[in-house]
Structure formats: structure tokens, C-alpha cells
C-alpha positions in Angstrom: 4.3 10.7 -14.8 0.9 12.1 -16.2 -2.8 12.1 -15.6 -5.4 12.3 -18.3 -8.8 11.0 -19.2 -8.7 7.6 -21.1 -10.3 7.0 -24.5 -13.2 4.9 -22.9 -16.8 5.8 -22.9 -16.7 6.5 -19.2 -15.1 10.0 -19.0 -14.6 9.7 -15.3 -11.8 7.2 -16.0 -8.3 8.4 -15.4 -4.9 7.2 -16.4 -1.7 7.7 -14.5 1.7 6.5 -15.9 4.5 5.2 -13.8 7.5 6.4 -15.7 10.3 3.8 -15.2 11.7 3.4 -18.8 11.3 0.0 -20.1 9.4 -0.9 -16.9 6.9 1.8 -17.2 3.2 0.9 -16.7 -0.2 2.4 -16.5 -2.6 2.8 -13.6 -6.2 2.9 -14.7 -8.7 4.5 -12.3 -12.4 4.4 -12.8 -15.6 2.3 -12.5 -16.3 -0.9 -14.4 -12.7 -1.6 -15.1 -12.9 -5.3 -14.0 -15.2 -6.0 -17.0 -13.0 -4.3 -19.5 -10.9 -7.0 -21.3 -9.3 -4.3 -23.3 -7.4 -3.1 -20.4 -6.0 -6.5 -19.4 -5.2 -8.2 -22.7 -2.4 -5.9 -23.9 -0.4 -6.8 -20.8 -0.6 -10.6 -21.1 2.1 -12.1 -23.3 1.3 -15.8 -23.2 -1.8 -17.9 -22.9 -1.4 -19.1 -19.3 -3.0 -16.8 -16.6 -3.5 -17.5 -12.8 -5.8 -15.2 -10.9 -4.8 -15.2 -7.2 -7.3 -13.9 -4.6 -8.5 -14.5 -1.1 -11.7 -16.2 0.1 -13.3 -12.8 0.9 -12.7 -11.1 -2.4 -13.0 -14.0 -4.7 -16.7 -14.6 -4.3 -17.3 -11.0 -5.1 -15.1 -10.4 -8.2 -13.4 -13.5 -9.4 -16.0 -14.5 -11.9 -16.1 -10.9 -13.5 -12.3 -11.0 -14.0 -12.3 -14.6 -15.4 -15.0 -13.5 -17.9 -12.7 -10.7 -19.0 -10.0 -13.4 -19.6 -12.1 -15.6 -21.9 -9.8 -17.3 -24.4 -6.9 -17.6 -22.0 -5.8 -20.8 -20.2 -6.9 -19.5 -16.8 -6.5 -21.0 -13.4 -7.3 -19.8 -9.9 -5.6 -19.8 -6.6 -7.5 -18.8 -3.5 -6.1 -18.6 0.0 -7.6 -17.5 3.4 -8.1 -13.8 4.0 -5.8 -12.1 6.6 -2.4 -10.5 7.2 -1.5 -13.7 9.1 -1.4 -15.6 5.8 1.1 -13.3 4.2 3.8 -15.9 4.5 6.4 -17.9 2.6 4.2 -21.0 3.4 1.3 -19.4 1.3 3.7 -18.4 -1.5 5.1 -22.0 -1.5 1.7 -23.5 -2.1 1.1 -21.0 -4.9 4.4 -22.2 -6.5 3.1 -25.7 -6.2 -0.1 -24.8 -7.9 1.8 -23.1 -10.8 4.2 -26.0 -11.2 1.3 -28.5 -11.1 -0.4 -26.6 -13.9 2.9 -26.5 -15.9 3.1 -22.7 -16.0 6.0 -21.4 -18.0 8.0 -18.3 -18.2 5.4 -16.5 -20.5 2.6 -17.0 -17.8 1.0 -14.1 -16.1 -0.3 -13.8 -12.5 -3.1 -11.5 -11.6 -3.4 -10.2 -8.0 -7.0 -9.6 -7.2 -7.5 -8.3 -3.8 -5.9 -5.9 -1.2 -2.3 -5.3 -0.1 -1.7 -8.8 1.2 -2.7 -10.4 -2.1 -0.7 -7.9 -4.1 2.4 -8.2 -2.1 2.5 -12.0 -2.2 1.6 -12.3 -5.8 4.2 -9.7 -6.7 6.8 -11.6 -4.7 5.8 -15.0 -6.3 5.9 -13.4 -9.8 9.3 -12.0 -9.0 10.8 -15.4 -8.0 8.8 -18.1 -10.0 11.2 -19.3 -12.7 13.3 -16.2 -11.9 10.5 -13.9 -12.8 7.2 -13.8 -14.7 4.7 -11.0 -15.4 2.0 -9.9 -13.0 -1.0 -7.4 -12.9 -2.4 -5.7 -10.0 -6.2 -5.4 -9.6 -6.4 -3.8 -6.1 -9.8 -4.0 -4.4 -9.3 -2.0 -1.2 -8.6 1.7 -0.9 -5.2 1.1 0.7 -4.0 -1.0 -2.1 -5.4 1.2 -4.8 -3.5 4.2 -3.5 -0.4 2.6 -2.2 0.6 -1.0 -2.1 -0.3 -1.9 -5.8 1.9 0.9 -7.1 5.7 1.1 -7.0 6.8 -2.6 -7.1 7.3 -3.4 -3.4 6.5 -7.1 -3.0 7.1 -9.5 0.0 5.9 -11.5 2.9 6.1 -11.2 6.7 8.3 -13.0 9.2 7.6 -13.3 12.9 10.4 -10.8 13.4 8.9 -8.1 11.2 6.8 -7.0 8.3 7.9 -7.5 4.7 11.3 -8.8 5.7 11.5 -11.1 2.6 10.6 -9.6 -0.6 11.8 -7.9 -3.9 11.3 -4.8 -6.0 9.3 -6.0 -9.0 7.0 -3.8 -11.0 3.6 -5.0 -12.3 2.7 -4.7 -16.0 -0.4 -2.6 -15.2 -2.8 -1.7 -12.4 -6.5 -1.6 -12.6 -8.1 0.5 -9.7 -11.9 -0.1 -10.0 -13.5 2.3 -7.6 -16.7 0.1 -7.7 -14.9 -2.5 -5.7 -14.9 0.0 -2.8 -18.7 -0.4 -2.4 -18.2 -3.8 -0.8 -15.3 -2.7 1.4 -16.0 -2.7 5.2 -16.0 0.7 6.8 -12.9 -0.2 9.0 -11.0 -1.1 5.8 -12.0 2.1 4.1 -10.8 4.2 6.9 -7.5 2.2 7.0 -7.0 3.2 3.4 -7.6 6.8 4.1 -4.5 6.7 6.4 -2.3 6.2 3.2 -4.3 8.9 1.4 -3.6 11.5 4.1 0.1 10.4 4.1 0.5 11.8 0.7 -0.7 15.2 1.8 1.6 15.2 4.8 4.7 14.2 3.0 4.6 16.2 -0.3 1.3 18.1 -1.1 0.0 20.5 1.4 -2.8 21.6 -1.1 -4.0 18.1 -1.2 -3.9 17.9 2.6 -6.2 20.8 2.8 -8.5 19.2 0.2 -8.7 16.1 2.3 -9.5 18.1 5.4 -12.4 19.8 3.4 -13.7 16.6 1.8 -13.1 14.0 4.5 -16.9 13.5 5.1 -17.5 12.8 1.4 -14.6 10.3 1.3 -16.1 8.4 4.4 -19.5 8.6 2.7 -17.9 6.8 -0.4 -18.7 9.6 -2.8 -17.4 8.2 -6.0 -16.1 11.5 -7.4 -14.2 12.3 -4.2 -12.8 8.9 -4.0 -11.6 8.9 -7.6 -9.8 12.2 -7.1 -8.2 11.0 -3.9 -6.9 7.8 -5.7 -5.6 9.7 -8.7 -3.7 12.3 -6.7 -2.3 9.6 -4.4 -1.2 7.6 -7.4 0.3 10.6 -9.1 2.3 11.5 -5.9 3.6 7.9 -5.5 4.4 7.5 -9.3 6.4 10.7 -9.3 8.5 9.6 -6.2 9.0 6.1 -7.5 10.1 7.4 -10.8 12.9 9.3 -9.1 13.9 6.5 -6.7 12.6 3.1 -7.7 14.6 1.1 -5.1 14.3 3.5 -2.2 17.9 4.7 -2.1 16.8 8.2 -1.3 13.6 10.2 -1.5 11.3 7.3 -1.8 11.8 6.6 1.9 9.5 9.5 2.7 6.6 7.3 1.6 7.2 5.4 4.9 6.0 8.3 7.1 4.5 6.6 10.2 5.6 3.1 9.0 8.5 2.5 11.3 6.2 3.1 14.3 3.4 1.4 12.6 5.2 -1.8 11.6 6.3 -2.2 15.2 2.7 -2.0 16.3 1.6 -4.5 13.8 4.3 -7.0 14.7 3.8 -6.5 18.5 0.1 -6.9 18.4 0.1 -9.9 16.1 -0.5 -9.6 12.3 -4.1 -8.8 11.5 -5.1 -7.4 14.9 -4.3 -3.9 13.8 -4.9 -3.2 10.2 -1.9 -1.8 8.4 -3.5 1.5 7.8 -4.6 1.7 11.4 -1.1 1.1 12.6 0.3 3.6 10.1 -2.3 6.3 11.1 -1.1 6.0 14.7 2.5 6.0 13.5 2.0 9.2 11.6 0.6 10.9 14.8 3.6 9.6 16.6 6.0 10.9 13.9 4.3 14.3 14.0 4.6 14.4 17.8 8.2 13.4 17.6 8.8 16.0 14.9 7.4 18.6 17.4 9.7 17.2 20.1 12.6 17.8 17.9 11.6 21.5 17.3 10.7 20.9 13.7 6.9 21.1 13.8 4.8 23.4 15.7 2.4 22.2 18.4 -0.5 23.5 16.3 0.6 21.5 13.2 1.2 18.3 15.2 -2.3 18.6 16.7 -3.7 19.3 13.2 -2.3 15.8 12.1 -3.7 14.2 15.3 -7.2 15.8 14.7 -7.4 15.0 11.0 -6.5 11.4 11.5 -9.0 11.0 14.4 -11.7 12.6 12.2 -11.0 9.8 9.7 -12.0 7.3 12.4 -8.5 6.1 12.8 -6.7 5.4 16.1 -4.3 8.1 17.3 -2.7 6.4 20.4 -0.5 3.4 20.3 -1.6 0.3 22.4 -0.5 0.7 26.0 0.6 -2.9 26.0 3.7 -2.1 24.0 6.4 -0.7 26.1 9.3 1.6 25.0 11.8 -1.3 25.0 9.6 -3.4 22.7 9.1 -0.4 20.4 12.8 0.2 20.2 13.7 -3.4 19.6 11.2 -3.8 16.8 12.0 -0.4 15.2 15.7 -1.3 15.2 15.0 -4.3 13.0 13.0 -2.3 10.6 14.2 -2.4 7.0 15.0 1.3 7.0 17.3 0.8 10.1 21.0 0.9 9.3 23.1 -1.5 11.3 20.5 -1.4 14.1 20.4 2.5 14.0 16.8 3.6 13.7 15.9 6.0 10.9 12.5 7.9 11.0 10.6 9.9 8.5 9.8 13.2 10.2 8.0 16.4 9.2 9.7 19.7 9.0 6.3 21.3 8.1 2.9 20.1 6.8 3.4 18.9 3.3 7.3 18.4 3.6 8.9 15.2 5.1 12.4 14.1 5.2 14.6 11.1 6.4 16.2 11.6 9.8 19.2 9.3 10.4 20.2 11.1 13.6 17.5 9.6 16.0 19.0 9.1 19.4 17.8 5.9 21.0 17.6 7.4 24.5 15.5 10.4 23.4 13.3 8.0 21.4 12.8 5.8 24.5 11.9 8.8 26.5 9.3 9.9 24.0 7.8 6.3 24.0 7.5 6.1 27.7 4.0 6.0 29.2 2.1 9.2 28.8 2.7 9.7 25.1 
């Protein structure tokens, strides 16, 4: 994994490599990337390309991407925006579109949008004709720093998030910071949750940088955002390179996610944004780490304060009781035979996987008054 300036005229552009041997790929970070055909074309093998987006992002950026694809046989597939559409039904409709257009195994899918688009397109690419190429063009902060990198793909089921999916790496990622100009404030803040996560799990220096530069990030300062995206991608790329299929250390990337996924599922997909649920989940993970004698009260409060300053929720919905939390968390993908695993903090900047969570203690922690 490495970071460097690219050879393009815009010297603010950055390149991060995800080192996975024959499955390695570049993450391009900068502005104006959507118009740069030279970044896309080397990663498209055949003539057939399908750009997949939703009805919020497509009106903003679809034409620009299609212009960069001039000369290819390009089709478009647009579906409604929202986590509630991250389903097998939507993917099935995409399969039908590809089959109707006679897409073969040399075709390429391009995911243009946030995490929902990227996860579904990656899953469709992994399964259509047993696997075709795909490219990620993430347009939200959350997808640029997290979901577009690392090859996790999938769809939701009523019983839980991302319960059907595959590990399948993209051919490249284009993170155009200019797309964040049109991102709603709520979505920007949700993305900051995943940025903060990288500081908490593995990079205390970055955590302190975030603390000092949070106002600039919220104000959409391009330089600050580009730095946050680059460091986040570097952190994730390094961890994924060590553990592509989450057999070990990669699990620390799920800090706050076991609590967060339970919140998303219980509240109904789309009512809490993924980043909002993860933010609250990280506060809960820090508080539980303190309960276990791992983290000081001051450090747990630091996590709560920083996330609150980012404009993110720090308290879970009072409509979710402890039994519901426990039930949903025991179904989480990280659970083992129903035994809950949590990512906890032994200090700021150092996370670990705890497989010794006692259900009774967790239930007491989740009781009213948290």
C-alpha cells in the first residue's frame, strides 16, 4: 500500500494502492476525476459497460461519466435511492437488464453512487455469469472512505444488514472530492463517522488531527477532506491487504458496527443512516470498553464528545430494548454460533476483537439509562 501524487496536472490528486497481488487496484483521490477517461479506460476489458446509479445521483453525474465512456457500448440502470432498495429484488432487476442487453463475461459494471449502489453493484458483478469486472465511483464521503474499498459486497435481508453477499474486489476506485459539494449535510456527517473510526481503531495521530480539523471538514474544506479520505483509504487498504476475507485483523474495521447494524435493522432500513448508527455504535463500544476496565472514563467521554461535535447521534433509540439488541446482535455476521463478538478499544487508536462477551453483562449494559 502506498500514497503518492499522480502524474496528472492537478497536483492535489492522490493515489493509494490496495495490495492484493493479482487483485490489486488503485484508489484515485482528487477533483475532476469523473471527466478523466484516462482513469477509467485501462480497467475496462470489453466493449460493454453498464453504469448503475440511483435517481438522486444520476441526474447530477451520470452524463459526465457517460461522456468519459465515449466509444464503449454503454447502458444505464437507475433504481430508487435508499437503503430500503438494497435488496435481492433490485439486483434481480439488474440481472434482467444485463441479460436483455446481451451482456457477456467481458462486460464491466460501474457503480456510481454511495454505499448502497456500490454494495449492490459489486454483488451483481460477483454473481452475474459467475463474475464480471466492476469499477467503483463513490459519490458520498462514507463510500469514498469505506464501503468502496476492500471488496465487501451484498444486500440486506429483513433479519439483518448485508446477510447475502460476497468478497469481490473492484478494478479501480475513483473518489472525486467534487461530488461531496452536492452531498446533503446529514450524509456528510454520516461519512465522518467512518473517518473517525480509522483514528479510533489504528491511528491515534489521525484521531488528534480530526479533533483539530473537524470544523474544516464540516465546512467542506477541499484540502481537509482530501487528506481525510486519503488517510482513511490508506488505513483500510493496509488492513485489507493483511486480511482480505476478514479472518482476523480486518474485523477491527467493524468498530461500532455490531451495535449500529442492530439499530439500523430495528429502526427500519433508511430511518437511521448507516454512519449515524455506526457513530452511536462506536460511542456504545467505547462505553462498554470502559465498563470492561479497558478504557478510561476520560477516553470514553472523548469518543462521545468528538462524535457529538461531528453532529452525529451518541445515544441509541429508546425504542430498542435490551432483548431486541441482543437478538439482533447475535445474528450479526461477526457472531459465532450465536455468540456475540464485539470490537472494543483497549486505548484510543487501538482496537481488538473480543470473543468473550457475556450476554448477561451486555444485557445489563443495554438496559435503560445507558
